[in-house]
C-alpha positions in Angstrom: 53.6 -4.1 -57.1 56.0 -5.3 -54.4 55.3 -2.2 -52.3 51.6 -3.0 -52.0 52.4 -6.6 -50.9 54.8 -5.3 -48.3 52.2 -2.8 -47.0 49.5 -5.4 -46.7 51.9 -7.7 -44.8 52.6 -5.0 -42.2 48.8 -4.4 -41.6 48.1 -8.1 -41.0 51.1 -8.3 -38.6 49.8 -5.4 -36.6 46.3 -6.9 -36.3 47.7 -10.2 -35.0 49.7 -8.6 -32.3 46.7 -6.7 -30.9 44.3 -9.6 -31.0 44.9 -10.8 -27.5 43.0 -9.1 -24.7 45.1 -7.2 -22.1 42.3 -7.1 -19.5 39.9 -9.8 -18.6 36.2 -9.1 -18.6 36.2 -9.8 -14.9 38.8 -7.1 -14.4 36.7 -4.6 -16.3 33.8 -5.6 -14.1 35.7 -4.7 -10.9 36.7 -1.3 -12.5 33.0 -0.7 -13.3 32.1 -1.5 -9.7 34.6 1.0 -8.4 33.4 3.7 -10.8 29.8 3.3 -9.6 30.9 3.6 -6.0 32.9 6.7 -6.8 29.8 8.3 -8.6 27.7 7.5 -5.5 30.3 9.1 -3.3 31.0 5.8 -1.4 34.6 5.1 -2.7 37.3 5.8 -0.2 41.1 5.8 -0.7 43.1 3.2 1.1 45.2 4.7 3.8 43.8 8.1 4.4 40.1 7.1 3.9 39.4 10.3 2.0 36.6 10.3 -0.6 37.8 9.6 -4.2 36.5 12.1 -6.7 39.0 11.5 -9.6 37.8 8.9 -12.2 41.5 8.0 -12.9 42.0 7.1 -9.3 38.8 5.0 -9.3 40.1 3.1 -12.3 43.5 2.5 -10.5 41.7 1.2 -7.4 39.6 -1.1 -9.6 42.7 -2.5 -11.4 44.5 -2.9 -8.1 41.5 -4.9 -6.7 41.5 -7.1 -9.8 45.3 -7.8 -9.5 44.8 -8.8 -5.8 42.0 -11.2 -6.9 44.2 -12.8 -9.5 42.4 -11.6 -12.6 44.1 -11.1 -15.9 45.5 -7.5 -15.7 48.9 -6.3 -16.9 51.4 -5.4 -14.2 51.3 -1.9 -12.8 53.7 0.6 -14.4 56.9 1.1 -12.4 57.3 4.4 -10.6 60.5 6.3 -10.8 
C-alpha cells in the first residue's frame, strides 16, 4: 500500500513542475511569423543575407527576435 502512495506523489510532483509555460504566446507568434516568411522564401539570415531554407534556423531566428523584443523566452543555450 505504501508503494502506491509514493508513486502517486511522484506523478503529482512531476505535473506541478511542468505547469508553467516556458514560452509566451507572443513568442510563439513571432516564431510563426518567421516560419511563414521562410515558406514564402522571404526570410534571410542576418549577416550574410542568404535565404533561409531550414525550419530549425527559422525557429531560432523567431526566438531571437522574441528575446530582443523582451518576450518570455528561456535564455539561448550556451555554445561550447
